[in-house]
Phi, psi and omega in degrees: 000139185286133175289139179300129186269149181284141176223171179085192181232172172272112179258023170087009179285127177293167176294326180294318184293326171300315175303309181298314176299326188277326168305303181306314181303306184298307195292328177295310180299309180298324182289321183293314178303321185272355183067031178253166177294140182275156178297132178248168179114165180257119178312156182279346181267149171301312180307320185284342181267354183285144175301112181218150170279150171193161180244152163243129178241131179249129180241143166226121187050043170088353176254146177297134177237356177164151183189111177224159177192170171257134179278332176258154184278076187261344178211168179298147183309318184295318179286327176299315182301310183297312183297318183283324177298320172296311177302315174307318188275334188230352187229359172303112188295341180280348186220150165303150179301143179306142173250153183304324179294353175266353185301316183295336185256012190265116176259131183249131185237134175245136181233108179267120190271158168264160172305154175284153176223122177287138184237159172237351181236108176309339181293340177294338190280131178247120175293139184090336172262318178257150163253171186236135158228131185234154175226135172216114187054231178281359182268141181206134178217152178222136176232129174299162187300314184300335188294309186302320183289325174298324174261007182055032181287150170273173176306318178296317184292315175303316181292318181293327183276337169289323173304315187283330174297335174284343190094009182261157168292149174309138179092354178296338177297350181267358178289143192293333189266008179266125174261134182243140180230140166244150182211171176227181187208152167260115185256119181209156184210000000 
């Protein structure tokens, strides 16, 4: 089995902070499934209390099982992770809600986002470092930085797949009225 390639950037989260967030995501999901009270309280580090955008991705037996996030920094990171863990587990419209018998096989990946930057030259996109969001009219699509590396895509293929995620045809990223944004993320699991 090929070793998963690293994507994203280091945003300065410590190993302990990453561990806290991963445990928080798992315990929040488990509490909902078991009908018990979830862990409350405010984390001890300033970093976990900062408003940050983030995604929680759930995988089971190597397959995506849910992925939802906030693209804007609207809430403290620890709250964002709790809410997005629940959304990924129970509200991703692509999947049935997570069941109790899936918990043991569940892998959790967190992507803490940087702010978005609009670009006019796709040469600014670095596969493995950047994620892409594009907008064209009422259509919008986003792919995290790790998606391109997981599939071995080059920049143009990554852009085409972001178009398809938005419900647009491949190549729509070349249209003058398509806005392209890049961002990065600290990705860990």
